[in-house]
LODO-369710 format. One record per residue (C-alpha): residue number from 1; residue in three letters; x, y, z. Coordinates in steps of 0.05 Angstrom, whole numbers. Last residue first. Layout:
NUM:Ala:X:Y:Z;
...
% end
This chain:
112:Lys:1563:1989:1963;
111:Glu:1631:2020:1964;
110:Gly:1662:2046:1899;
109:Leu:1693:2107:1930;
108:Gly:1679:2127:2002;
107:Leu:1744:2101:2030;
106:Val:1795:2095:1974;
105:Leu:1818:2026:1953;
104:Arg:1879:2011:1910;
103:Arg:1884:1940:1885;
102:Ile:1949:1905:1866;
101:Gly:1953:1832:1845;
100:Gln:1955:1839:1769;
99:Lys:2012:1890:1772;
98:Leu:2052:1836:1810;
97:Val:2057:1792:1748;
96:Pro:2051:1717:1758;
95:Val:2006:1725:1818;
94:Asn:2013:1702:1891;
93:Phe:2038:1770:1915;
92:Asn:1969:1797:1928;
91:Ile:1973:1871:1948;
90:Leu:1914:1908:1977;
89:Leu:1931:1981:1981;
88:Gly:1893:2029:2025;
87:Val:1872:2102:2023;
86:Gln:1827:2143:2068;
85:Trp:1850:2130:2140;
84:Gly:1808:2139:2202;
83:Gly:1830:2075:2236;
82:Leu:1763:2039:2240;
81:Arg:1741:2063:2172;
80:Leu:1806:2044:2137;
79:Tyr:1807:1976:2172;
78:Thr:1736:1964:2149;
77:Leu:1754:1982:2078;
76:Leu:1813:1933:2081;
75:Gln:1769:1876:2106;
74:Ala:1715:1891:2055;
73:Asp:1766:1889:1998;
72:His:1792:1822:2024;
71:Ile:1720:1796:2031;
70:Pro:1709:1813:1957;
69:Gln:1761:1761:1938;
68:Leu:1833:1767:1916;
67:Ser:1857:1705:1881;
66:Glu:1901:1645:1896;
65:Val:1926:1678:1959;
64:Ala:1990:1710:1983;
63:Lys:1962:1773:2015;
62:Ile:1992:1838:2041;
61:Glu:1949:1894:2068;
60:Val:1980:1963:2060;
59:Ile:1947:2021:2096;
58:Ile:1967:2089:2069;
57:Ala:1972:2154:2110;
56:Asn:2020:2150:2169;
55:Asp:2076:2150:2118;
54:Val:2063:2077:2103;
53:Val:2020:2036:2151;
52:Leu:2037:1963:2143;
51:Asp:2008:1894:2159;
50:Leu:1951:1922:2200;
49:Arg:1941:1885:2265;
48:Tyr:1876:1863:2298;
47:Gly:1888:1832:2366;
46:Cys:1818:1842:2393;
45:Asp:1838:1898:2440;
44:Leu:1769:1925:2455;
43:Arg:1757:1998:2471;
42:Leu:1687:2007:2500;
41:Gly:1645:2065:2478;
40:Lys:1592:2023:2444;
39:Tyr:1646:1983:2408;
38:Val:1715:2011:2396;
37:Leu:1762:1962:2361;
36:Pro:1836:1969:2370;
35:Leu:1883:1968:2310;
34:Pro:1954:1949:2327;
33:Trp:2004:1967:2271;
32:Gln:2041:1905:2248;
31:Arg:2095:1947:2214;
30:Glu:2101:2022:2215;
29:Phe:2126:2061:2156;
28:Pro:2170:2120:2137;
27:Leu:2197:2118:2066;
26:Gln:2273:2120:2062;
25:Arg:2275:2084:1996;
24:Leu:2319:2029:2025;
23:Thr:2272:2026:2085;
22:Leu:2211:2017:2040;
21:Glu:2246:1962:2002;
20:Arg:2265:1926:2066;
19:Cys:2194:1931:2092;
18:Leu:2171:1900:2026;
17:Cys:2219:1843:2036;
16:Glu:2194:1828:2107;
15:Glu:2121:1833:2084;
14:Tyr:2135:1787:2025;
13:Ala:2165:1735:2072;
12:Ser:2107:1742:2122;
11:Glu:2056:1731:2067;
10:Leu:2085:1662:2054;
9:Leu:2118:1647:1988;
8:Gly:2087:1621:1924;
7:Pro:2097:1677:1874;
6:Gly:2163:1704:1848;
5:Leu:2223:1723:1891;
4:Ala:2266:1767:1845;
3:Arg:2210:1793:1801;
2:His:2167:1805:1863;
1:Met:2222:1848:1893;
% end
């Protein structure tokens, strides 16, 4: 997919194409999964949405930025904590070679 499209597109375009690839491979996924925030016993619908949840187990956050920053890692780790998942992928499509833009984060590993 990245080889065909290259860098420089909007996140929404990469999300659409990634969903197509998951469908072709018959991998179950949910797109734009709502993530409520619970604060002191009150459920708040703040409009947070996860880009993709694959096989009800892996969160995929899609970016198209110049470079991934620590705040992107923090965002994904927070999503994992709030939703009760363990594994997430942060994928930045705005790189020459996609391998350079993929980070796998596991809740509880490498956190400060």
